[in-house]
Backbone as JSON Lines, residues from 0, in Angstrom:
{"i":0,"aa":"X","n":[0.81,-1.2,-0.01],"ca":[-0.03,0.01,0.04],"c":[0.94,1.28,0.02]}
{"i":1,"aa":"X","n":[0.96,1.99,-1.1],"ca":[1.75,3.18,-1.16],"c":[1.3,4.28,-0.24]}
{"i":2,"aa":"X","n":[2.27,5.0,0.41],"ca":[1.94,6.13,1.18],"c":[3.09,7.13,1.11]}
{"i":3,"aa":"X","n":[2.75,8.38,1.36],"ca":[3.72,9.42,1.44],"c":[3.37,10.39,2.48]}
{"i":4,"aa":"X","n":[4.26,10.82,3.29],"ca":[4.02,11.8,4.33],"c":[4.9,13.12,4.04]}
{"i":5,"aa":"X","n":[4.44,14.18,4.48],"ca":[5.21,15.47,4.25],"c":[5.0,16.36,5.48]}
{"i":6,"aa":"X","n":[6.04,17.18,5.71],"ca":[6.0,18.25,6.7],"c":[6.88,19.4,6.07]}
{"i":7,"aa":"X","n":[6.26,20.5,5.74],"ca":[6.86,21.54,5.06],"c":[6.41,22.89,5.49]}
{"i":8,"aa":"X","n":[7.38,23.78,5.69],"ca":[7.11,25.15,6.07],"c":[6.94,25.91,4.73]}
{"i":9,"aa":"X","n":[5.81,26.56,4.6],"ca":[5.56,27.32,3.34],"c":[5.63,28.85,3.66]}
{"i":10,"aa":"X","n":[6.55,29.53,3.01],"ca":[6.77,30.9,3.24],"c":[5.59,31.74,2.76]}
{"i":11,"aa":"X","n":[5.46,32.98,3.23],"ca":[4.41,33.86,2.84],"c":[4.38,34.03,1.3]}
{"i":12,"aa":"X","n":[3.2,33.83,0.72],"ca":[3.03,33.94,-0.68],"c":[3.58,32.81,-1.55]}
{"i":13,"aa":"X","n":[4.03,31.81,-0.94],"ca":[4.56,30.65,-1.65],"c":[3.6,29.45,-1.74]}
{"i":14,"aa":"X","n":[3.94,28.51,-2.7],"ca":[3.17,27.28,-2.88],"c":[3.95,26.08,-2.58]}
{"i":15,"aa":"X","n":[3.34,24.93,-2.38],"ca":[3.99,23.7,-2.16],"c":[3.13,22.63,-2.74]}
{"i":16,"aa":"X","n":[3.76,21.82,-3.55],"ca":[3.11,20.62,-4.2],"c":[3.77,19.36,-3.78]}
{"i":17,"aa":"X","n":[3.32,18.71,-2.75],"ca":[4.05,17.47,-2.22],"c":[4.12,16.32,-3.14]}
{"i":18,"aa":"X","n":[3.2,16.15,-4.03],"ca":[3.21,15.0,-4.92],"c":[4.0,15.14,-6.21]}
{"i":19,"aa":"X","n":[4.57,16.3,-6.5],"ca":[5.35,16.54,-7.67],"c":[6.56,15.63,-7.64]}
{"i":20,"aa":"X","n":[6.73,14.79,-8.66],"ca":[7.89,13.95,-8.84],"c":[7.81,12.65,-8.06]}
{"i":21,"aa":"X","n":[6.64,12.41,-7.33],"ca":[6.52,11.17,-6.55],"c":[6.26,10.02,-7.55]}
{"i":22,"aa":"X","n":[6.73,8.9,-7.15],"ca":[6.56,7.68,-8.0],"c":[5.15,7.36,-8.41]}
{"i":23,"aa":"X","n":[4.15,7.67,-7.48],"ca":[2.77,7.45,-7.74],"c":[1.92,8.7,-8.04]}
{"i":24,"aa":"X","n":[2.63,9.73,-8.56],"ca":[1.89,10.92,-8.99],"c":[0.85,10.56,-10.07]}
{"i":25,"aa":"X","n":[1.19,9.6,-10.89],"ca":[0.24,9.05,-11.96],"c":[-0.05,7.64,-11.42]}
{"i":26,"aa":"X","n":[-1.31,7.41,-11.08],"ca":[-1.67,6.1,-10.44],"c":[-1.5,4.99,-11.53]}
{"i":27,"aa":"X","n":[-0.74,3.95,-11.07],"ca":[-0.53,2.8,-11.95],"c":[-1.81,1.84,-11.95]}
{"i":28,"aa":"X","n":[-2.72,2.01,-11.04],"ca":[-3.89,1.18,-10.97],"c":[-4.99,2.0,-10.25]}
{"i":29,"aa":"X","n":[-6.17,1.6,-10.32],"ca":[-7.32,2.16,-9.6],"c":[-7.12,2.01,-8.13]}
{"i":30,"aa":"X","n":[-7.52,3.04,-7.32],"ca":[-7.31,2.92,-5.97],"c":[-8.28,3.84,-5.19]}
{"i":31,"aa":"X","n":[-8.5,3.51,-3.92],"ca":[-9.13,4.46,-2.99],"c":[-8.2,5.29,-2.26]}
{"i":32,"aa":"X","n":[-8.19,6.62,-2.44],"ca":[-7.24,7.54,-1.83],"c":[-7.76,8.0,-0.55]}
{"i":33,"aa":"X","n":[-6.85,8.18,0.44],"ca":[-7.06,8.78,1.72],"c":[-6.04,9.84,1.98]}
{"i":34,"aa":"X","n":[-6.45,11.09,2.12],"ca":[-5.57,12.22,2.29],"c":[-5.91,12.91,3.66]}
{"i":35,"aa":"X","n":[-4.89,13.11,4.44],"ca":[-4.97,13.86,5.7],"c":[-3.94,15.02,5.69]}
{"i":36,"aa":"X","n":[-4.38,16.15,6.21],"ca":[-3.43,17.29,6.36],"c":[-3.92,18.23,7.42]}
{"i":37,"aa":"X","n":[-2.96,18.93,7.99],"ca":[-3.31,19.96,8.96],"c":[-2.18,21.0,9.02]}
{"i":38,"aa":"X","n":[-2.54,22.19,9.23],"ca":[-1.58,23.29,9.21],"c":[-1.32,23.8,10.68]}
{"i":39,"aa":"X","n":[-0.26,24.48,10.84],"ca":[0.08,25.03,12.18],"c":[-0.64,26.33,12.55]}
{"i":40,"aa":"X","n":[-1.19,26.92,11.51],"ca":[-1.94,28.22,11.75],"c":[-3.0,28.38,10.63]}
{"i":41,"aa":"X","n":[-3.96,29.2,10.94],"ca":[-5.0,29.46,9.92],"c":[-4.53,30.31,8.75]}
{"i":42,"aa":"X","n":[-5.19,30.16,7.57],"ca":[-4.86,30.93,6.46],"c":[-4.37,30.16,5.23]}
{"i":43,"aa":"X","n":[-3.83,28.99,5.46],"ca":[-3.36,28.13,4.37],"c":[-4.51,27.55,3.62]}
{"i":44,"aa":"X","n":[-4.39,27.57,2.21],"ca":[-5.5,27.0,1.39],"c":[-4.9,25.9,0.53]}
{"i":45,"aa":"X","n":[-5.83,24.96,0.13],"ca":[-5.35,23.81,-0.71],"c":[-6.33,23.49,-1.82]}
{"i":46,"aa":"X","n":[-5.79,23.05,-2.9],"ca":[-6.55,22.59,-4.07],"c":[-6.11,21.14,-4.28]}
{"i":47,"aa":"X","n":[-7.04,20.21,-4.33],"ca":[-6.72,18.76,-4.59],"c":[-7.5,18.32,-5.82]}
{"i":48,"aa":"X","n":[-6.79,17.7,-6.68],"ca":[-7.35,17.05,-7.93],"c":[-6.93,15.66,-8.09]}
{"i":49,"aa":"X","n":[-7.74,14.88,-8.7],"ca":[-7.47,13.43,-8.98],"c":[-7.97,13.24,-10.43]}
{"i":50,"aa":"X","n":[-7.1,13.25,-11.39],"ca":[-7.48,13.17,-12.83],"c":[-8.36,14.43,-13.15]}
{"i":51,"aa":"X","n":[-9.61,14.23,-13.65],"ca":[-10.39,15.41,-13.97],"c":[-11.32,15.79,-12.8]}
{"i":52,"aa":"X","n":[-11.26,15.08,-11.63],"ca":[-12.09,15.4,-10.49],"c":[-11.38,16.36,-9.6]}
{"i":53,"aa":"X","n":[-12.08,17.4,-9.21],"ca":[-11.6,18.36,-8.22],"c":[-12.15,17.96,-6.84]}
{"i":54,"aa":"X","n":[-11.3,17.53,-5.94],"ca":[-11.7,17.07,-4.69],"c":[-11.81,18.15,-3.69]}
{"i":55,"aa":"X","n":[-11.02,19.27,-3.78],"ca":[-11.09,20.45,-2.95],"c":[-10.67,21.62,-3.78]}
{"i":56,"aa":"X","n":[-11.52,22.62,-3.87],"ca":[-11.3,23.81,-4.62],"c":[-10.84,24.92,-3.78]}
{"i":57,"aa":"X","n":[-9.55,25.18,-3.66],"ca":[-8.88,26.14,-2.87],"c":[-9.67,26.5,-1.57]}
{"i":58,"aa":"X","n":[-9.71,25.51,-0.71],"ca":[-10.38,25.76,0.54],"c":[-9.4,25.71,1.7]}
{"i":59,"aa":"X","n":[-9.81,26.06,2.9],"ca":[-8.94,26.21,4.02],"c":[-8.43,24.79,4.49]}
{"i":60,"aa":"X","n":[-7.19,24.76,4.9],"ca":[-6.62,23.53,5.52],"c":[-6.93,23.58,7.04]}
{"i":61,"aa":"X","n":[-7.33,22.5,7.66],"ca":[-7.61,22.48,9.12],"c":[-6.34,22.96,9.84]}
{"i":62,"aa":"X","n":[-6.51,23.83,10.84],"ca":[-5.36,24.31,11.59],"c":[-5.33,23.79,12.95]}
{"i":63,"aa":"X","n":[-4.24,24.08,13.71],"ca":[-4.07,23.67,15.03],"c":[-3.06,22.63,15.24]}
{"i":64,"aa":"X","n":[-2.31,22.28,14.19],"ca":[-1.39,21.16,14.34],"c":[-0.08,21.66,14.91]}
{"i":65,"aa":"X","n":[0.85,20.71,15.21],"ca":[2.14,20.92,15.68],"c":[3.11,20.53,14.52]}
{"i":66,"aa":"X","n":[4.06,21.38,14.18],"ca":[4.91,21.17,13.06],"c":[5.66,19.82,13.29]}
{"i":67,"aa":"X","n":[5.7,19.02,12.28],"ca":[6.39,17.76,12.32],"c":[5.53,16.54,12.82]}
{"i":68,"aa":"X","n":[4.33,16.77,13.24],"ca":[3.5,15.73,13.64],"c":[2.37,15.42,12.65]}
{"i":69,"aa":"X","n":[2.46,14.25,12.04],"ca":[1.59,13.88,10.98],"c":[0.17,13.62,11.54]}
{"i":70,"aa":"X","n":[-0.82,14.2,11.0],"ca":[-2.18,14.12,11.53],"c":[-2.8,12.67,11.36]}
{"i":71,"aa":"X","n":[-3.79,12.36,12.13],"ca":[-4.39,11.05,11.92],"c":[-5.89,11.28,11.69]}
{"i":72,"aa":"X","n":[-6.66,10.23,11.34],"ca":[-8.05,10.28,11.11],"c":[-8.87,10.66,12.32]}
{"i":73,"aa":"X","n":[-8.22,10.53,13.49],"ca":[-8.89,10.85,14.77],"c":[-9.04,12.36,14.99]}
{"i":74,"aa":"X","n":[-8.17,13.16,14.32],"ca":[-8.16,14.63,14.67],"c":[-8.36,15.54,13.49]}
{"i":75,"aa":"X","n":[-8.41,14.96,12.25],"ca":[-8.69,15.82,11.06],"c":[-9.64,15.0,10.14]}
{"i":76,"aa":"X","n":[-10.41,15.71,9.38],"ca":[-11.32,15.01,8.42],"c":[-10.47,14.37,7.29]}
{"i":77,"aa":"X","n":[-10.82,13.17,6.91],"ca":[-10.13,12.45,5.84],"c":[-10.8,12.83,4.5]}
{"i":78,"aa":"X","n":[-9.96,13.1,3.49],"ca":[-10.53,13.31,2.17],"c":[-10.32,11.96,1.41]}
{"i":79,"aa":"X","n":[-11.41,11.44,0.99],"ca":[-11.37,10.04,0.36],"c":[-11.92,10.22,-1.01]}
{"i":80,"aa":"X","n":[-11.32,9.48,-1.99],"ca":[-11.75,9.4,-3.39],"c":[-11.39,8.13,-3.96]}
{"i":81,"aa":"X","n":[-12.21,7.68,-4.92],"ca":[-11.87,6.56,-5.75],"c":[-11.26,7.07,-7.08]}
{"i":82,"aa":"X","n":[-10.06,6.75,-7.34],"ca":[-9.33,7.29,-8.51],"c":[-9.05,6.16,-9.49]}
{"i":83,"aa":"X","n":[-9.06,6.5,-10.72],"ca":[-8.86,5.45,-11.8],"c":[-7.41,5.32,-12.16]}
{"i":84,"aa":"X","n":[-7.05,4.26,-12.75],"ca":[-5.63,4.06,-13.24],"c":[-5.29,5.18,-14.2]}
{"i":85,"aa":"X","n":[-4.06,5.65,-14.07],"ca":[-3.6,6.72,-14.97],"c":[-3.94,8.13,-14.51]}
{"i":86,"aa":"X","n":[-4.85,8.32,-13.48],"ca":[-5.13,9.67,-13.03],"c":[-3.89,10.27,-12.41]}
{"i":87,"aa":"X","n":[-3.75,11.55,-12.65],"ca":[-2.68,12.36,-11.98],"c":[-3.19,12.89,-10.71]}
{"i":88,"aa":"X","n":[-2.53,12.74,-9.65],"ca":[-2.84,13.23,-8.31],"c":[-2.17,14.56,-8.1]}
{"i":89,"aa":"X","n":[-2.8,15.65,-7.64],"ca":[-2.25,16.86,-7.42],"c":[-2.76,17.43,-6.06]}
{"i":90,"aa":"X","n":[-1.86,17.86,-5.26],"ca":[-2.21,18.57,-3.96],"c":[-1.27,19.9,-4.06]}
{"i":91,"aa":"X","n":[-2.04,21.05,-4.01],"ca":[-1.3,22.35,-4.14],"c":[-1.72,23.19,-2.94]}
{"i":92,"aa":"X","n":[-0.77,23.41,-2.08],"ca":[-0.94,24.36,-0.94],"c":[-0.5,25.74,-1.4]}
{"i":93,"aa":"X","n":[-1.26,26.71,-0.91],"ca":[-0.92,28.15,-1.19],"c":[-1.1,28.92,0.16]}
{"i":94,"aa":"X","n":[-0.01,29.75,0.42],"ca":[0.03,30.51,1.67],"c":[-0.24,32.02,1.25]}
{"i":95,"aa":"X","n":[-1.41,32.49,1.39],"ca":[-1.68,33.92,1.07],"c":[-1.51,34.84,2.28]}
{"i":96,"aa":"X","n":[-1.02,34.32,3.41],"ca":[-0.79,35.12,4.6],"c":[0.57,35.85,4.59]}
{"i":97,"aa":"X","n":[0.84,36.58,5.7],"ca":[2.05,37.36,5.76],"c":[3.19,36.66,6.44]}
{"i":98,"aa":"X","n":[2.93,35.38,6.95],"ca":[3.95,34.7,7.63],"c":[4.03,33.23,7.24]}
{"i":99,"aa":"X","n":[5.14,32.53,7.51],"ca":[5.29,31.1,7.17],"c":[4.26,30.22,7.98]}
{"i":100,"aa":"X","n":[3.79,29.21,7.27],"ca":[2.87,28.21,7.95],"c":[3.4,26.85,7.53]}
{"i":101,"aa":"X","n":[3.44,25.96,8.49],"ca":[3.9,24.57,8.24],"c":[2.65,23.69,8.05]}
{"i":102,"aa":"X","n":[2.72,22.83,7.01],"ca":[1.69,21.89,6.75],"c":[2.25,20.46,6.91]}
{"i":103,"aa":"X","n":[1.5,19.62,7.6],"ca":[1.9,18.22,7.75],"c":[0.75,17.46,7.13]}
{"i":104,"aa":"X","n":[1.13,16.38,6.34],"ca":[0.09,15.58,5.73],"c":[0.57,14.22,5.32]}
{"i":105,"aa":"X","n":[-0.39,13.48,4.76],"ca":[-0.15,12.12,4.34],"c":[-1.18,11.67,3.25]}
{"i":106,"aa":"X","n":[-0.76,10.87,2.33],"ca":[-1.64,10.28,1.38],"c":[-1.42,8.76,1.42]}
{"i":107,"aa":"X","n":[-2.44,8.02,1.3],"ca":[-2.26,6.5,1.38],"c":[-3.42,5.98,0.46]}
{"i":108,"aa":"X","n":[-2.99,4.88,-0.23],"ca":[-3.99,4.13,-1.09],"c":[-3.62,2.7,-1.19]}
């Protein structure tokens, strides 16, 4: 079962794409995706796509996390989707605030 975790500080006005260059950025087979993420402060937004499906349209990332601690399904909502073989997975975080925000997350299928 492939999985990827990330913990990244995103500077003011910057973006972060954790799946860029990942071995499973393009799904080799159909799968049920589970995505978890949490930011250390409010203001961070995310767009999530799977193939032609938009799972999250630049919405807020749940806040209140501790930098370096990967969230679990017990403390953040899980984003779940059924994706087809060949779909490109994209998660794009954008920080429109005036300070750096850390995002911790994981994807598993």
